[in-house]
C-alpha positions, 0 to 999 in steps of 0.5 A: 596615077599615084604620086609620092610628092607634089607635082611641081617638085617632081617636075622641077627636078625631072623625077617621075612621081612613081619613082620618088620618095620623100624623107622627112625629119632629117637633121639639117647637117646630114650629108647627101651621101649619108641619106643615100646610103641609108635608103639604099639599104632598102632593097626594093628601092634599088639605087637611090639619089637625092634630088632636092630638099626643103627646110621645115621652118618649124623643126629646122629639119629637112624634107628630102626628095629622092629618086629611086631606080625602082618603081616605089611600092607604097605597100613595100615601103617601110614607114621609117629608116635609120641613118647609118650613123644612128640617131632617131629614125627618118620618116618615109613617104611613098606614093600617097593618094591623099597627097595626090588629091591635095596637089591636084585639087589645089592646082584645079586639075585632074589626077589623070593628067600625065606626069612631068618628063624625066631629066636626060641626066637620070639613069633609068628611062621610062616612056613619057606620056603625051597630052596637049593639056600638060600644064607648064607651071604650078603656083608657088602657093600650091607647092607650099600647101602640099609641103605643109600637108606632108610635114603635118604627118610627122610634125604637129604642135603639141598643146601644153605638155612640152617635156624637156628632152631626155638626158643621154644614156649609153649603158656604160658603167661607171656612168659617164659625166653628163649622162644619167644612171639607168634608174633615173633615166627610166623614171624620166622616160616613163614619166614622159610616156605616161604624161606627155600628149605627144603621139607614140611615134614622137615618144619613140623618137625622143627615146631613141635620139638620146641613146648612145653606144650599147644602149643604141645597139639595143634599140636598133635590135628592137626596131629590127625585130619589130618596126612597130615596137612601142616606147614601152617595148624599148624601155623594157628591152633597155631595162633587161639589157642594163638593169638589175637581174633581181626578181620582183620577189628579191626586190620585195624582200629587200623592201621588207628589210628596210629600216630608218637610219640613225638621225634620219627624218621619218619623211626622208625614210618614207621617200626611200621606202617609196623608191624601193617600193616602186621597183618592187611593183615594176618588177611584179613583186607586188600588185599595185592595189596593195601598194598603199598598205605595204607602204604603211606596214613597212613604215611601222616596222622600220621607223625605229627612230620616230615612234612618237610621230607614228603614234600621233599619225595613228597609222596602226589604226589606219592600216586597213584603209591606208593613205596614199603616198602623197597624203602620208608624206604631207601628214608626216611633214606636218607632224615633223614641223609641229614637233620642231615648233613645239620643241623650239617654244618649250620653256627652259629652266635657268639658274640665277644666283642659286634661284631657278626661273622659267626662261623665255629664251628658246632653243 
């Protein structure tokens, strides 16, 4: 017999395990009615009622035991469900052989033992198996051991990289106070996806939980179309919905026309070039392998205010073996500091009583 939750919880609530599901990662301020409405959108469950809940001390979120009118099919049960109020998905667990094994091994009993009797207050009836060996109590430590086993599936400690939560993004223009623009938000989201050690499900959850309004509508459409969509799929959909409609070729042409502003430092111009070049590569306007060379070529073409620095850096001679962005930025900043220091220490001619002298004073 497969159970969806630990034996003692079902026994205490008078729920048949074959009719039970566990909902994890539910915010602790969620109303019972909201949980039931979300689950009843899954037609195979029939009417659903909340029968009990626990608070996970690690996440401060609820683990909820629910009773379904229909027998729960592990194969037909989706892995997640969304609240009607939006936000991040809740995790669903149905009949689970692994959890069943842990429960019975902890209790030292046989999985073929009958299940607990249903409460007389439940709306559906089912014959109660009979056995003289039905245990009358289950150790408390067994109860919490299985809860821990269950919550480990959705909550794990992550070593090192604890990325801060993403800022809110709604897709509304002009960008509301407290929100990020699309480009800034996408950069932060991509950094989290590429560098974080979080599992894919947690990355997807972090993306969805910070979306509001039109952006959340797009995410829900992605989820409806493909429940297993990756975090990158969500970002791609959001960029298509709210980003620029310009092609990679358009971005490349704009990049090739960039020039240094009057009074702009060479290092600042390089940073501006890099931001534009990143969009070119993301849009497919340039292969990643050509990125370093394109950067140097445009720096040489557009840096009309910094020819002396370009000569000192010998970039024309290095076009065929160009430095990376960070290496080039470091070299340019060193050259800027060197020239600033040289200008500061240059001797000054001073006129005193009609006589010219080299002054030790600096600019």
